[in-house]
C-alpha positions as CSV (number, residue, x, y, z in Angstrom):
1,X,0.0,0.0,0.0
2,X,1.3,3.4,-0.9
3,X,1.6,6.3,1.7
4,X,-1.6,8.3,1.9
5,X,-1.7,12.0,2.6
6,X,-4.0,12.8,5.4
7,X,-3.4,16.5,5.6
8,X,-1.2,19.0,7.5
9,X,2.0,17.3,6.3
10,X,0.9,13.9,7.8
11,X,1.2,10.7,5.7
12,X,0.0,7.2,6.7
13,X,1.3,3.8,5.7
14,X,0.4,0.2,6.7
15,X,3.1,-2.6,6.7
16,X,0.6,-5.4,7.3
17,X,0.9,-5.0,11.2
18,X,1.2,-1.5,12.3
19,X,0.1,2.0,11.0
20,X,3.0,4.5,10.6
21,X,2.3,8.1,10.7
22,X,5.0,10.4,9.1
23,X,4.9,14.1,9.8
24,X,7.1,15.5,6.9
25,X,8.6,18.8,7.2
26,X,11.0,20.6,5.0
27,X,14.1,19.4,6.8
28,X,13.0,16.2,8.7
29,X,10.4,13.5,9.2
30,X,8.9,12.5,12.6
31,X,7.6,9.0,12.7
32,X,5.0,7.5,15.0
33,X,4.3,3.6,14.7
34,X,0.9,2.6,16.0
35,X,0.5,-1.1,16.9
36,X,-3.0,-2.5,16.7
37,X,-3.9,-2.1,20.4
38,X,-2.6,1.6,20.4
39,X,-4.7,2.3,17.2
40,X,-7.8,0.9,19.0
41,X,-7.2,3.2,22.0
42,X,-6.8,6.1,19.5
43,X,-10.1,5.2,17.8
44,X,-11.8,5.1,21.2
45,X,-10.4,8.4,22.1
46,X,-11.8,9.8,18.9
47,X,-15.3,8.2,19.6
48,X,-15.2,9.7,23.1
49,X,-14.5,13.2,21.8
50,X,-17.3,13.0,19.4
51,X,-19.9,12.2,21.9
52,X,-22.4,15.1,22.5
53,X,-21.7,15.3,26.2
54,X,-18.0,15.9,25.4
55,X,-16.9,19.4,25.9
56,X,-13.5,18.8,24.5
57,X,-14.1,18.5,20.8
58,X,-16.9,17.4,18.5
59,X,-16.0,15.8,15.1
């Protein structure tokens, strides 16, 4: 699978096990590798934020 541009300089790729997020700047790249259980927690965080009772952020 080719890298996919998500916006704001962020690219996502998948190696068959984990998702890698690359923040590509002019001079460097910062990489975050999300293993499946971390991705599940990130998804749950997003769901929690989108609940109407959440005062943090609504998607």
